[in-house]
C-alpha positions in Angstrom: 90.0 95.5 143.9 91.5 94.9 140.5 95.1 95.4 139.8 96.1 97.9 137.0 97.4 96.2 133.8 101.1 95.9 133.6 102.8 98.1 131.1 104.5 96.3 128.2 108.3 96.0 128.5 108.8 98.2 125.5 106.6 99.9 122.9 106.8 98.5 119.3 109.2 100.4 117.1 108.4 101.6 113.6 110.7 98.8 112.3 108.6 96.2 114.2 105.3 97.7 112.9 106.7 97.7 109.3 107.7 94.1 109.6 104.3 93.2 110.9 102.6 95.0 108.0 104.9 93.5 105.4 104.0 90.0 106.6 100.2 90.4 106.3 98.4 88.6 103.5 95.8 91.3 103.4 96.6 94.5 101.5 97.1 97.5 103.7 97.4 101.1 102.5 98.1 104.0 104.8 96.9 107.4 103.7 97.0 110.8 105.3 93.7 112.8 105.9 94.0 114.3 102.4 94.1 110.9 100.7 97.9 110.9 99.9 99.3 107.4 100.1 102.0 107.2 102.7 102.8 103.5 102.5 101.5 100.2 101.3 102.4 96.7 102.1 103.6 94.2 99.5 100.1 92.5 99.3 98.5 95.9 98.5 101.0 96.6 95.8 100.4 93.2 94.3 96.6 93.7 94.4 97.0 97.0 92.5 99.5 95.5 90.0 102.5 97.7 90.9 105.9 97.0 92.3 106.5 100.2 94.2 104.4 103.2 95.4 106.1 105.3 92.6 104.5 103.0 89.9 
């Protein structure tokens, strides 16, 4: 019989996930179901020639 997988010691926090996304070389844009951009990592901003989402 197989043993159930152990649960992680802790779930990643929003801060940890933001750090991970910021470190990616690939551009990542997070949108809501209506197409509104919620966030974008630095690589995505650079790809689109803007410094911030407000640009």
